[in-house]
C-alpha positions in Angstrom: 72.9 106.1 174.0 75.3 105.1 171.2 77.8 107.7 169.9 78.0 107.5 166.1 80.3 110.5 165.4 82.7 112.6 167.4 84.2 115.9 166.3 86.7 118.0 168.2 85.8 121.7 167.7 88.0 124.2 169.7 87.6 123.4 173.4 84.4 121.4 172.7 83.3 118.1 171.3 80.4 117.7 169.0 78.7 114.3 169.2 76.1 112.5 167.2 74.2 110.2 169.6 71.4 107.8 168.8 68.5 108.5 171.1 67.2 105.8 173.4 64.1 103.9 172.5 62.6 102.6 169.3 62.4 105.9 167.3 65.2 106.6 164.8 66.5 109.9 166.1 70.0 111.2 166.3 70.9 114.1 168.6 73.6 116.5 167.8 75.2 117.5 171.1 78.0 119.9 172.1 79.9 119.5 175.3 82.9 121.2 176.8 86.2 119.3 177.0 86.5 120.7 180.5 83.4 118.7 181.6 83.6 115.4 179.8 81.2 113.6 182.1 78.3 115.8 181.1 75.8 114.6 178.5 76.2 117.9 176.6 73.7 120.3 175.2 71.4 118.9 172.5 71.2 121.5 169.7 69.4 119.5 167.1 67.7 116.2 166.5 67.9 114.6 163.0 66.0 111.7 161.6 69.0 110.0 160.0 72.6 109.4 161.0 73.9 110.9 157.7 71.9 114.1 158.3 73.1 114.3 161.9 76.8 114.0 160.8 76.3 116.7 158.2 74.7 118.9 160.9 77.5 118.2 163.3 80.0 119.4 160.7 78.0 122.4 159.9 77.7 123.2 163.6 81.5 123.2 164.0 81.9 125.4 160.9 79.4 127.9 162.2 80.8 127.8 165.7 84.2 128.7 164.3 82.8 131.6 162.3 80.7 132.8 165.2 83.6 132.9 167.6 85.6 134.9 165.0 82.7 137.4 164.8 82.4 137.9 168.6 79.6 135.3 169.3 79.5 132.8 172.1 77.2 129.8 172.5 74.8 130.1 175.5 72.5 127.1 175.8 70.9 126.9 172.3 71.6 130.4 171.3 74.6 132.2 169.8 75.0 135.6 171.5 77.0 138.7 170.9 77.1 142.0 172.8 76.3 144.2 169.9 74.4 141.9 167.5 71.1 140.0 167.4 70.9 136.5 168.9 70.9 133.5 166.5 69.3 130.3 167.5 71.3 127.1 166.8 68.2 125.4 165.4 67.9 128.3 162.8 71.5 127.8 161.7 71.3 124.0 161.5 67.9 123.2 160.1 69.0 124.2 156.5 72.1 123.1 154.6 74.2 126.3 154.4 77.5 127.1 152.7 80.3 128.9 154.6 79.5 132.1 152.7 75.8 131.9 153.7 76.8 131.3 157.3 79.2 134.3 157.2 76.4 136.5 155.7 74.1 135.4 158.5 76.5 136.6 161.1 77.2 139.9 159.3 73.5 140.7 158.9 72.5 139.9 162.5 
């Protein structure tokens, strides 16, 4: 797997990795800095490198907002004690502004 983009986001790294094989697929992964030997958790698969980089940046932005609003990432789901779960795929499949992401967290 080839890493095309790496973004430090709190105590995590968000990576864009090209999938093995002939298909053009780019995985957006998140992995903890405390376990750098892991392959990380794939949260989204994009069809182009540009789309995957945009999604990686959006993931870091949402992750920051989610943490500030009491959410934590468990697997592929953002969870909070007193709010509804939000799937990472739901957040990442559409281009969203910071205000839209903030509203999503407030309305959960």
